[in-house]
C-alpha positions in Angstrom: -21.6 -8.8 -7.1 -19.5 -8.3 -4.4 -16.6 -7.9 -6.6 -18.7 -5.3 -8.3 -19.3 -3.2 -5.2 -15.7 -3.4 -3.9 -14.6 -1.5 -7.9 -17.6 1.0 -6.8 -15.7 1.2 -3.2 -12.0 2.0 -5.1 -13.2 4.8 -8.0 -15.3 6.3 -4.9 -12.5 6.5 -1.9 -9.5 5.1 -4.5 -6.9 7.2 -5.6 -4.1 7.0 -8.9 -1.3 5.3 -8.0 1.4 3.3 -10.1 3.0 0.2 -9.4 6.0 -0.3 -10.5 7.5 -4.0 -11.2 8.6 -5.5 -14.5 6.8 -3.3 -15.9 4.8 0.3 -14.6 0.9 -0.7 -14.3 -2.0 2.7 -12.9 -4.8 2.0 -10.9 -6.7 2.5 -8.2 -6.7 2.5 -4.1 -6.5 3.1 -1.1 -3.7 3.7 0.5 -4.5 5.1 4.5 -1.6 5.6 7.1 -0.6 3.1 9.2 0.0 4.1 13.0 2.1 2.6 15.7 0.1 0.6 18.9 1.1 3.5 20.8 -1.2 5.7 18.2 1.4 7.7 16.8 3.9 6.8 13.4 7.7 6.7 15.8 8.8 4.2 18.0 11.3 3.8 20.7 15.3 3.4 19.3 18.5 3.8 20.4 19.1 7.6 19.9 15.3 8.2 21.2 11.6 8.3 18.6 12.3 7.1 15.0 10.0 7.8 12.4 8.5 4.7 11.0 6.3 5.8 9.0 3.8 2.8 7.5 1.0 3.0 5.3 -2.2 0.3 5.1 -2.6 -0.4 1.1 -6.2 -2.2 -0.2 -6.2 -2.5 -4.1 -7.3 -4.3 -7.1 -7.6 -8.4 -7.8 -5.7 -8.5 -10.7 -2.8 -6.2 -9.8 -0.4 -8.6 -8.3 2.0 -7.4 -5.4 4.9 -8.4 -4.2 7.7 -7.2 -1.8 10.0 -6.4 -5.1 7.5 -3.6 -6.0 7.2 0.0 -5.7 4.2 2.2 -5.0 4.6 6.1 -6.1 1.5 7.9 -4.7 1.0 11.6 -4.6 4.8 12.3 -5.4 6.1 9.9 -3.7 7.2 6.5 -4.0 7.2 3.4 -1.2 8.2 0.1 -0.9 6.3 -2.8 -0.6 6.8 -4.9 3.1 4.3 -7.6 2.1 1.4 -8.5 0.6 -1.7 -10.9 0.6 -3.9 -11.2 -1.5 -7.3 -11.4 0.9 -11.0 -12.6 0.2 -10.3 -14.2 -2.7 -13.8 -16.2 -2.7 -16.1 -13.4 -1.8 -14.6 -10.0 -2.0 -10.4 -10.2 -4.0 -7.9 -8.0 -3.4 -4.2 -6.7 -2.4 -3.3 -5.7 1.4 -0.4 -4.4 1.6 2.0 -2.4 3.9 4.5 -0.1 2.1 7.1 2.0 4.1 8.7 4.7 2.6 11.5 4.0 -0.4 14.9 5.1 1.0 16.6 8.4 -1.1 19.4 5.7 -1.5 17.6 3.1 -3.0 16.3 5.8 -5.9 
């Protein structure tokens, strides 16, 4: 029942994303900005404030994530920084942190 509830949440609130690893897979996931503890997306660096965009990803358990993957969302590419399978016994889903992919890496 919980798995069906999670699928319903992704259907209703999720957005279409493309996961690019060995092959491309399209699915629905929830992606949200993850601001720094200070409340923004800027952190102190050696030359002043630096933009440190990070995003929280929550997606279906049947499409695993790993750090070598790229998530495409709203026309931009994001690198998977870390990914974990959560709620294995109750409501399995992937939880990950994403950051914008460097343009030089394209």
